[in-house]
C-alpha positions, 0 to 999 in steps of 0.5 A: 511492553517498553523497548530499550531504546538500542534498537529502536531506531531500525526497528522505526525504520522496518516499520515505514519500509514496511508500511511503503512497500506493502503499498509499493506493490505490484498494484502501484506500478500497474495502475500507475501505468495505466493511469499516465498513459491515460490521463498522461500529464494530468495524471500530475494531479492524483499523485499530487491530492492523493499524497497530501490525502494519504499524510491526513489518513496516515498522520492520525490512524498512526498517532491513535494506535500507538498512543491507544497502544492497542491495535486497529480493531481491539481499539474500533471494539472499545468504541464501540462493541462488535466494530473491531468486527467489522473492521476486521472483517472489511480489511481482512476481505480487502487484504485477500484482495491485495494479496492475490493481486500481489502474488500476481505481481509477483508471477508477473515479475518472473515471466518478464525476469526469467519467462518462465509461466506467471501462475510458476513464477507465482508459486515460486514467489509463494513459497519464498514469502512463507520461507520468511515468516518460518525464520527466527526472528520473521519479525526482524526478519521481513524489517530488513528483507522489506527496508533491502529490497524496496531500496532496490526497487527505488533505484532501479525505477530512478534510472529508468525515470531519466532514460525516458526523459519525460515532460517534467516542467508539463506534470508540475503545471499539471499537478495542479491544473489539470486540462482536458479533464474534469476533476470527476474524472480524475477522482478514480485513478485519485482513489484508487491511488489512495486505496493502494497507498493506505487504504485497507490493512496498508495504513495499519502495517508499519502501526501494528509492528509499531505496537507489536515492537513497543514502540507506543505512548508519550515518548515514542510519539515525536518519531512516530509522527515522522516516521508515519509521514517519511513512509507516504514520503518513501511512496511518493518518491517512487510513484511519481519517479514511475508517472515520470517513466510512463509519462515520458514514453508515452509523451514519444508516442509508446502503446503501453497495452494492458497486458503489462503495462508497466512493463512496457514503459520499463523496456520502451525506456532502456530496451531489452535490459530495462525489461529484465530490471523491470521483471526485478522491480515487479519482483521485489514490489510483489513480494515485499507487499506478499509479506505485508499484506499477510502480516497485516492481514492475519494481525486483524486475528490477534486478540480474538482468541487466545489461539490466533496468536498462538497460530499468527505463522501458521495463519499468515502462511494459510493466508499466502496459499489461499490468495495465490490458488484463488489467483491461479485459479482464475488469473486476469492479474491486470484486473485483479490488481486496478480493483484491489487498488480500488475496493482498498479504497473503499475500505479507507473511510469506514477505516479511518473514521473509527479511529477519528472518532476514537481519538477523542475518546478517552476511555480509549486514549487515556485522561490524559492524552488530546489530539491535535485539532489540527489533526482532526481537521487533515483528517476529517479532511481526507475522510470527506474527499475519500466518502466522495471518491469512492461514490465517485469511483462505484461505477466505473470500478462494477464496470471494470469488475464485470468487463 
């Protein structure tokens, strides 16, 4: 299905923000604050390394999906029958882990903003997310919601960053030369950031949206390439801004604690109004990620049976409801948010490896398609780092989950 030129730009922007706000979720905020307190300015190294890896992964994933004109699991099945089912199970599992964290973050946002119970806030937020999928032209509503709320979220965080007066020069130096921590110690935060930005379902979010909108093929290749990098740039800007805000606060001697570390950053930097801003930022991050996680995870069921296509909206709603029930029953939001990023980081090597393999199969990509060697090298490097990081992070992740 080809898309008329009119409206293509807005749909591409919608795909960029769908991916970006899917990444900039409550886990994103919690992970950044928690790791900044632990590693201080050295965390800048993990951020820079993760951004480079993110670009390498997403450039390849978006290009392969839009040029093959198939979703991720369909490409995997074409590469090896049954492989798509494996990928679907992994993505759905990782997406559920993230969704529980997103629901938790939405509840925490309501608590910070209005003082209501976390679980009640989670239920209210889940209901609002469901409304987005019930309106007419849900795809357009989803894109606009993510875009506008994402811009508000970034602007509020920039304000807090300036209020915290961070040591920017020190952070720049440590981004390439960390001290007091070996590179191995920074591997868990790095792979967690990668998992939280392009791991699991997230890197597929914008690409699947483009496929659903028919923005595929050679005529859209340039725009797809720019869009894939733009999505990472948006998340990178937010990550850096939040890191600097947290760094300014912890450098001044504030202890963030484990209950709501990102919230303490906003409170310490800008007082009570800052904490209210945090409630807004966290809720926006959460609600947009709830939308992105539900849409993308369920998109991995499409193509197996017409039933999944027919009842896509109902499946999305069921996904949101189930995650909400799990969170309300289980609790422990901060642990869930940190673990979700690490779990999705473990999934990334599998999905990226499959698509890099598919990129060089003519029966999948077409006889006239040739994947750029530079993209392949970049992707293989990202694949190698994520495999190595995943192995090193298994121990700390298990410790976190059992603590």
